[in-house]
Structures are given as structure tokens and as C-alpha cells.
C-alpha positions as CSV (number, residue, x, y, z in Angstrom):
1,X,-71.9,127.8,2.2
2,X,-74.2,125.2,0.7
3,X,-72.9,125.9,-2.8
4,X,-69.3,125.7,-1.6
5,X,-70.0,122.2,-0.1
6,X,-71.9,121.1,-3.2
7,X,-69.1,122.4,-5.4
8,X,-66.3,120.7,-3.4
9,X,-68.2,117.4,-3.4
10,X,-69.1,117.6,-7.1
11,X,-65.5,118.6,-8.0
12,X,-64.0,115.9,-5.9
13,X,-66.2,113.2,-7.4
14,X,-65.7,114.5,-10.9
15,X,-62.0,114.3,-10.6
16,X,-62.0,111.0,-8.9
17,X,-64.6,109.1,-10.9
18,X,-65.4,111.3,-13.9
19,X,-68.9,112.0,-12.5
20,X,-70.3,115.1,-10.9
21,X,-72.9,117.0,-12.9
22,X,-75.9,114.7,-12.7
23,X,-74.9,112.0,-10.2
24,X,-73.6,114.3,-7.4
25,X,-74.5,117.9,-8.0
26,X,-78.1,117.6,-9.0
27,X,-79.2,115.6,-5.9
28,X,-77.2,118.0,-3.7
29,X,-78.8,121.0,-5.3
30,X,-82.3,119.5,-5.0
31,X,-81.6,118.8,-1.3
32,X,-80.8,122.5,-0.8
33,X,-84.1,123.5,-2.2
34,X,-83.7,123.7,-6.0
35,X,-86.3,122.3,-8.2
36,X,-85.3,119.5,-10.7
37,X,-85.1,121.8,-13.7
38,X,-83.2,124.5,-12.0
39,X,-80.8,122.0,-10.4
40,X,-80.2,120.3,-13.7
41,X,-79.6,123.6,-15.6
42,X,-77.3,125.0,-12.8
43,X,-75.4,121.7,-12.7
44,X,-74.9,121.7,-16.5
45,X,-73.5,125.2,-16.4
46,X,-71.1,124.5,-13.5
47,X,-70.0,121.1,-14.8
48,X,-68.9,122.6,-18.1
49,X,-66.1,124.5,-16.2
50,X,-65.3,121.4,-14.0
51,X,-65.2,119.1,-17.1
52,X,-62.8,121.5,-18.9
53,X,-60.4,121.5,-16.0
54,X,-60.7,117.8,-15.4
55,X,-60.1,117.1,-19.1
56,X,-57.0,119.3,-19.1
57,X,-55.6,117.7,-16.0
58,X,-56.3,114.1,-17.2
59,X,-54.8,115.1,-20.5
60,X,-51.6,116.2,-18.8
61,X,-51.4,112.8,-17.2
62,X,-51.8,111.2,-20.6
63,X,-55.2,109.6,-19.9
64,X,-57.3,111.3,-22.6
65,X,-57.7,109.7,-26.1
66,X,-59.0,112.6,-28.2
67,X,-60.4,110.3,-30.9
68,X,-62.5,108.4,-28.4
69,X,-63.6,111.7,-26.7
70,X,-64.7,113.1,-30.1
71,X,-66.7,109.9,-30.8
72,X,-68.5,110.5,-27.5
73,X,-68.9,114.2,-27.7
74,X,-70.4,114.6,-31.1
75,X,-73.5,112.5,-30.5
76,X,-73.7,113.8,-26.9
77,X,-74.2,117.4,-28.3
78,X,-77.2,116.1,-30.2
79,X,-78.4,114.1,-27.2
80,X,-78.2,117.1,-24.7
81,X,-80.4,119.2,-27.0
82,X,-82.9,116.3,-27.2
83,X,-82.8,115.8,-23.4
84,X,-83.4,119.5,-22.6
85,X,-86.3,119.6,-25.1
86,X,-87.9,116.5,-23.5
87,X,-87.3,117.9,-20.0
88,X,-89.2,121.1,-20.8
89,X,-92.3,119.1,-22.0
90,X,-92.8,116.7,-19.1
91,X,-93.8,117.4,-15.5
92,X,-91.0,118.1,-13.0
93,X,-92.0,115.2,-10.9
94,X,-91.6,112.8,-13.9
95,X,-88.1,114.2,-14.4
96,X,-87.2,113.4,-10.7
97,X,-88.6,109.9,-11.0
98,X,-86.7,109.2,-14.3
99,X,-83.5,110.5,-12.7
100,X,-84.0,108.2,-9.7
101,X,-84.5,105.3,-11.9
102,X,-81.3,106.1,-13.8
103,X,-79.3,106.4,-10.5
104,X,-80.7,103.0,-9.3
105,X,-79.8,101.4,-12.7
106,X,-76.3,102.8,-12.6
107,X,-75.9,101.6,-9.0
108,X,-77.1,98.1,-9.9
109,X,-74.8,98.0,-12.9
110,X,-71.8,99.0,-10.7
111,X,-72.6,96.4,-8.1
112,X,-73.5,93.5,-10.5
113,X,-70.9,93.4,-13.3
């Protein structure tokens, strides 16, 4: 049941705001007892499917610019490899703290334009 609720919330936020993997699913998975690394890895796997469907649906509405998406995706592929390598080398508590700092920074940026 906990995965269904996490999936529904993550999917809804992904479709509504374009977020879900890190911002919604990881904290929910941690709250259900996952460690930071396992939550991140599980979320990445799940969000790949969610992102594919969201991209398709947004594309059908004409909201996707493939040239811009490619400009984001190509360096993101390199970035994700770097991020996973760094995550494996630092303590799990440090990963949690860095993630919390990121969420606060994003929240502040959204509130103070």
C-alpha cells in the first residue's frame, strides 16, 4: 500500500509540475524506511517510466521542444553518472544532508523570485 501511495503522489506531482523522482518520491521512500541510497536508486528506476509517459503526454499536447530537451538530456546523462559515483563514495548521512540543502534552496528560489 505504501508504494501505491508513493507512486500516485509521485506520478501526480510529476505530471503537474514536472517533478517526482527526487523531490517527491525519495523523501516518501525514506519515510517508509528506505535508506537514502536505496530510495534514490529505486526512485530513479521508477521515474524513468513516469518520465517516458509524461514526455509522451506532454508531447501530444505540443508542449515539448525536442531541441531543448536534447540540450538538457545530453549533459544530464554525464551528470547522473558523476552523481552516482559521488554518492557511492560519501556517507549516507551526508547524502541526506545535501539533499535537504537542495530542497531548501529550491523552495527558497520558488518563494523568492
